[in-house]
Backbone as CSV, one residue per row, in Angstrom:
resi,resn,N_x,N_y,N_z,CA_x,CA_y,CA_z,C_x,C_y,C_z
1,MET,85.108,53.860,41.107,85.898,52.871,41.813,85.298,51.486,41.577
2,GLU,86.140,50.485,41.434,85.687,49.118,41.200,85.008,48.546,42.442
3,PRO,84.071,47.621,42.235,83.432,46.985,43.400,84.428,46.255,44.285
4,ARG,85.436,45.632,43.691,86.446,44.933,44.490,87.230,45.908,45.358
5,ALA,87.516,47.064,44.827,88.247,48.069,45.598,87.403,48.538,46.779
6,ASP,86.105,48.695,46.546,85.199,49.095,47.630,85.191,48.046,48.743
7,ILE,85.152,46.775,48.363,85.160,45.698,49.358,86.469,45.721,50.131
8,PHE,87.573,45.897,49.427,88.880,45.929,50.082,88.968,47.091,51.068
9,ILE,88.486,48.249,50.660,88.505,49.431,51.538,87.620,49.179,52.762
10,THR,86.448,48.560,52.553,85.558,48.249,53.669,86.228,47.293,54.644
11,ILE,86.924,46.283,54.121,87.626,45.325,54.980,88.705,46.026,55.797
12,ILE,89.479,46.874,55.172,90.539,47.609,55.872,89.931,48.489,56.964
13,GLU,88.819,49.160,56.643,88.169,50.011,57.647,87.648,49.192,58.821
14,MET,87.100,48.002,58.539,86.624,47.145,59.632,87.775,46.723,60.529
15,ILE,88.899,46.346,59.924,90.068,45.938,60.716,90.547,47.098,61.581
16,GLU,90.555,48.301,61.014,90.986,49.465,61.778,90.023,49.762,62.929
17,ASN,88.725,49.593,62.678,87.716,49.967,63.671,87.534,48.924,64.765
18,VAL,87.498,47.646,64.415,87.169,46.622,65.400,88.346,45.725,65.759
19,GLY,89.400,45.804,65.028,90.559,44.982,65.323,90.566,43.704,64.506
20,PHE,91.758,43.214,64.278,91.937,42.043,63.433,91.265,40.791,63.989
21,PRO,91.407,40.464,65.271,90.765,39.238,65.773,89.243,39.251,65.632
22,ILE,88.628,40.387,65.871,87.177,40.475,65.742,86.781,40.348,64.274
23,PHE,87.539,40.968,63.385,87.248,40.853,61.956,87.327,39.397,61.500
24,ILE,88.367,38.689,61.909,88.520,37.285,61.531,87.367,36.460,62.099
25,SER,86.967,36.728,63.327,85.837,36.011,63.930,84.560,36.225,63.123
26,LEU,84.287,37.452,62.736,83.099,37.751,61.940,83.166,37.075,60.577
27,PHE,84.340,37.095,59.971,84.524,36.456,58.663,84.266,34.953,58.751
28,LEU,84.816,34.315,59.768,84.635,32.871,59.924,83.192,32.523,60.259
29,LEU,82.528,33.336,61.070,81.116,33.107,61.368,80.268,33.213,60.107
30,HIS,80.592,34.159,59.264,79.858,34.329,58.004,80.031,33.102,57.107
31,ARG,81.247,32.588,57.019,81.502,31.390,56.199,80.820,30.171,56.805
32,MET,80.835,30.067,58.114,80.252,28.903,58.780,78.730,28.894,58.627
33,GLU,78.117,30.067,58.535,76.668,30.144,58.389,76.210,29.431,57.120
34,ALA,76.917,29.625,56.026,76.554,28.957,54.772,76.680,27.444,54.903
35,LYS,77.713,26.994,55.567,77.905,25.552,55.754,76.824,24.970,56.669
36,LEU,76.437,25.704,57.697,75.380,25.244,58.591,74.038,25.168,57.861
37,ASN,73.781,26.109,56.982,72.551,26.064,56.202,72.522,24.812,55.327
38,ALA,73.661,24.431,54.766,73.733,23.215,53.953,73.489,21.978,54.814
39,VAL,74.013,21.970,56.027,73.796,20.837,56.936,72.323,20.739,57.317
40,VAL,71.689,21.843,57.618,70.267,21.852,57.970,69.436,21.323,56.804
41,GLN,69.754,21.753,55.602,69.032,21.284,54.422,69.209,19.778,54.245
42,ALA,70.418,19.261,54.443,70.671,17.830,54.318,69.904,17.034,55.371
43,VAL,69.849,17.546,56.581,69.109,16.863,57.647,67.612,16.851,57.317
44,ASN,67.114,17.952,56.806,65.701,17.998,56.425,65.388,16.999,55.311
45,GLN,66.275,16.889,54.330,66.079,15.925,53.251,66.138,14.500,53.785
46,LEU,67.059,14.241,54.670,67.173,12.916,55.268,65.915,12.571,56.059
47,THR,65.397,13.528,56.799,64.169,13.314,57.555,63.015,12.972,56.618
48,ALA,62.921,13.684,55.505,61.847,13.426,54.539,61.976,12.022,53.953
49,VAL,63.179,11.615,53.612,63.392,10.280,53.051,63.047,9.202,54.079
50,LEU,63.475,9.384,55.298,63.181,8.396,56.342,61.688,8.326,56.642
51,THR,61.023,9.456,56.594,59.576,9.480,56.823,58.848,8.724,55.721
52,GLN,59.274,8.903,54.469,58.663,8.193,53.359,58.875,6.693,53.465
53,LYS,60.033,6.276,53.894,60.336,4.850,53.988,59.577,4.186,55.128
54,ASN,59.241,4.920,56.161,58.523,4.367,57.300,57.027,4.287,57.081
55,HIS,56.526,4.913,56.026,55.075,4.872,55.780,54.759,3.858,54.761
């Protein structure tokens, strides 16, 4: 079986087991985590730049 088919089957099973709203919530939380990591990295870089300029 193709990896994509396995993912699709897993998604269908999750929807059946936990319900569509919970699945969508988990999916959106997963996507938001990557974006939050990018924001944290940007803030850390900004902090480093500001620290260098103040010294």
